[in-house]
C-alpha positions in Angstrom: -0.2 -0.2 0.1 1.6 3.3 -0.9 2.5 5.3 2.2 1.4 8.8 0.7 -2.7 7.1 1.4 -3.9 8.2 5.1 -4.7 5.7 7.3 -8.4 7.5 7.5 -8.6 6.9 3.5 -8.7 3.6 4.2 -10.8 3.1 7.3 -13.7 5.4 5.2 -15.1 2.7 3.6 -15.7 0.9 6.7 -17.6 3.7 8.3 -19.4 4.6 5.6 -21.3 1.3 5.6 -21.5 1.7 9.3 -23.7 4.3 8.9 -26.6 2.8 7.4 -26.9 0.9 10.8 -26.9 3.7 12.9 -29.1 4.4 15.2 -31.4 7.6 16.9 -31.4 6.8 20.5 -34.7 7.4 22.3 -33.0 10.7 23.8 -32.3 11.7 20.7 -35.3 11.5 19.4 -37.2 13.5 22.0 -34.6 16.2 21.7 -35.2 16.4 17.6 -38.8 16.6 18.7 -38.8 19.0 21.0 -37.2 21.3 18.7 -39.7 20.8 15.5 -41.9 23.0 13.7 -44.4 20.9 14.1 -47.1 21.1 16.2 -49.6 18.7 18.0 -53.4 19.2 16.8 -55.0 16.0 17.0 -56.4 14.8 20.5 -57.0 11.2 21.6 -60.5 11.0 19.8 -59.2 12.1 16.4 -56.1 9.3 17.1 -58.5 6.9 18.0 -60.7 7.5 15.1 -58.0 7.4 12.7 -56.7 4.3 14.1 -60.3 2.6 13.6 -60.9 4.4 10.2 -57.9 2.4 9.2 -58.8 -0.8 10.5 -62.1 -0.6 8.6 -61.7 0.1 5.3 -63.1 -0.2 2.0 -62.2 -3.3 2.0 -64.8 -5.1 4.4 -67.3 -3.3 2.1 -66.1 -4.1 -1.1 -63.8 -7.5 -1.0 -65.7 -9.3 1.7 -68.5 -10.4 -0.6 -66.7 -11.1 -3.6 -64.4 -12.9 -1.4 -67.5 -15.6 0.2 -68.8 -16.0 -3.0 -66.6 -16.7 -5.6 -63.7 -18.5 -3.3 -63.5 -18.8 -0.2 -67.5 -19.5 1.2 -67.8 -20.0 4.7 -64.1 -20.1 5.9 -63.8 -16.4 5.3 -64.5 -16.5 8.9 -61.5 -18.6 9.5 -59.5 -15.9 7.9 -61.5 -12.9 10.0 -60.0 -15.0 12.7 -56.8 -14.6 11.8 -56.6 -11.1 10.9 -58.0 -10.2 14.0 -55.4 -11.8 16.2 -52.7 -10.1 14.1 -53.9 -6.6 13.8 -54.4 -7.0 18.0 -50.7 -7.7 18.1 -50.0 -5.2 15.7 -52.0 -2.5 17.5 -50.2 -3.4 20.8 -46.5 -3.4 19.1 -47.8 0.3 17.6 -49.3 1.4 21.0 -46.1 0.6 23.0 -43.9 2.0 20.3 -45.6 5.4 20.7 -45.7 5.8 23.7 -41.8 5.5 24.2 -41.2 7.4 21.2 -44.4 10.3 21.1 -42.8 11.9 17.5 -44.0 12.2 14.1 -43.1 10.0 11.2 -44.7 6.8 12.7 -43.3 3.2 11.5 -39.8 5.3 10.1 -38.8 6.7 13.4 -39.7 3.5 15.4 -37.1 1.4 12.9 -34.3 4.4 13.2 -34.5 3.9 16.9 -34.4 0.5 16.7 -32.9 -1.2 13.7 -30.9 1.9 12.1 -31.3 4.2 9.0 -30.6 1.8 6.0 -34.2 -0.3 7.4 -35.5 3.1 8.1 -35.0 4.4 4.7 -36.3 1.2 3.0 -39.8 1.3 5.7 -40.3 4.8 4.4 -40.2 3.8 1.2 -42.5 1.4 1.7 -44.6 3.3 3.7 -45.0 5.4 0.1 -46.0 2.2 -1.5 -48.6 1.3 1.2 -50.3 4.4 1.2 -50.2 4.6 -3.0 -51.7 1.7 -2.9 -54.5 2.0 -0.6 -55.3 5.3 -2.0 -55.8 3.9 -4.8 -57.4 0.3 -4.4 -59.8 2.5 -2.2 -60.7 5.2 -4.7 -61.0 2.1 -7.0 -63.9 0.7 -4.4 -65.9 3.8 -4.1 -66.2 4.7 -7.9 -67.8 1.5 -8.2 -70.4 2.5 -5.5 -70.4 5.7 -7.1 -71.0 4.4 -9.9 -73.5 1.8 -9.0 -75.7 4.3 -6.9 -75.4 7.0 -10.3 -77.4 4.1 -12.2 -80.0 3.1 -9.4 -81.6 6.6 -9.9 -81.3 7.0 -13.8 -77.3 8.4 -14.5 -75.1 6.2 -16.4 -71.4 6.8 -16.8 -69.7 6.1 -20.2 -67.9 2.9 -19.5 -64.9 3.6 -20.5 -64.6 6.6 -17.4 -65.4 4.3 -15.1 -62.3 1.8 -15.4 -58.3 1.4 -15.7 -56.7 2.6 -19.1 -56.8 -0.4 -21.1 -58.7 -2.5 -19.2 -61.5 -4.4 -21.2 -65.3 -3.5 -20.6 -67.6 -6.5 -21.3 -70.8 -7.3 -21.5 -72.2 -10.7 -21.5 -68.4 -12.2 -22.1 -68.1 -9.7 -25.2 -65.6 -7.1 -25.3 -67.5 -3.5 -25.7 -64.5 -0.8 -24.6 -61.7 -0.3 -23.4 -60.8 1.6 -20.3 -59.8 5.3 -20.6 -59.5 6.5 -16.9 -61.9 6.0 -13.6 -63.3 9.3 -13.1 -65.4 9.3 -9.7 -61.8 7.5 -8.3 -60.0 10.9 -9.5 -62.3 12.9 -8.2 -62.6 10.9 -4.7 -58.4 11.4 -4.6 -58.8 15.2 -5.4 -61.2 15.8 -2.7 -59.0 14.2 -0.5 -56.0 16.0 -1.6 -57.9 19.5 -1.0 -59.5 18.3 2.3 -55.4 17.4 3.7 -54.1 20.1 1.7 -56.9 22.5 3.7 -55.3 21.2 7.4 -55.1 18.6 10.0 -57.5 19.6 11.8 -60.1 19.6 9.1 -59.2 16.1 7.8 -59.4 15.0 11.2 -62.7 16.3 12.2 -64.9 14.8 8.6 -62.3 11.5 9.2 -64.3 11.4 12.4 -68.0 11.8 10.6 -66.7 9.1 8.3 -65.3 6.5 11.1 -69.0 6.9 12.8 -71.1 6.4 9.5 -68.7 3.4 8.8 -69.5 2.1 12.5 -73.0 2.7 12.6 -73.2 0.7 9.4 -71.2 -2.5 10.6 -73.2 -2.6 13.7 -76.6 -2.2 12.0 -75.2 -5.1 9.4 -74.3 -7.2 12.4 -77.6 -6.2 14.4 -80.1 -7.0 11.1 -77.5 -10.2 9.9 -78.1 -12.0 12.7 -81.6 -12.9 12.4 -80.8 -14.3 9.1 -78.3 -16.4 9.9 -78.7 -19.9 8.6 -76.0 -22.1 10.1 -77.2 -24.8 7.0 -75.0 -22.6 4.7 -71.6 -23.2 6.9 -71.3 -26.5 5.0 -69.0 -27.4 3.5 -66.8 -25.2 5.2 -64.6 -24.7 2.2 -65.5 -25.3 -1.0 -63.8 -28.2 -3.2 -63.5 -25.2 -6.0 
């Protein structure tokens, strides 16, 4: 090795690699949060509503019926039980981490404190991907309900404006058109974006209202549906096909 190369130049790549797993202490995160420009504007009710709103999403209204009718049959009850147990553990983990690190950043901050910078960076990208996919899925589910509601009252949107670009639109098994843009879904995303831009408190108030409506719908569905349960339909529990 040439003598004119300083020793620090050799050790630099090691320090750079080690930095990928550099962690922030709980005390350091508390100190960074104290000097942050972000202000707390949500109370306990807003946070509880936010959590319930994330758990009871559009999927329970859109995918449950299709999954039971076309795939799982009565065995979908098992899926709900397993998912409920897993969600309970996830909720307990988030509660523990949030009480230990009451700072902004969610899973990004938790990963930074526990596993290091590179894991936190990957977690941040995964959160962006998750929220993007979740928003698009919810918007598409909302769009199908709006299209159905408009159809019931006599308003018919062109099929090309209710499907993603290039998606085949079939009637009686025959392709009649191809999707251009899912207009109701885009309007929904634009409306929610405008609401979020208005402010955190405004979006939290709207979320509280939506959560109350969703809980009322779920409770009403259970209260009414319990009188129509026919255990004879539980067999076979798992369909053959």
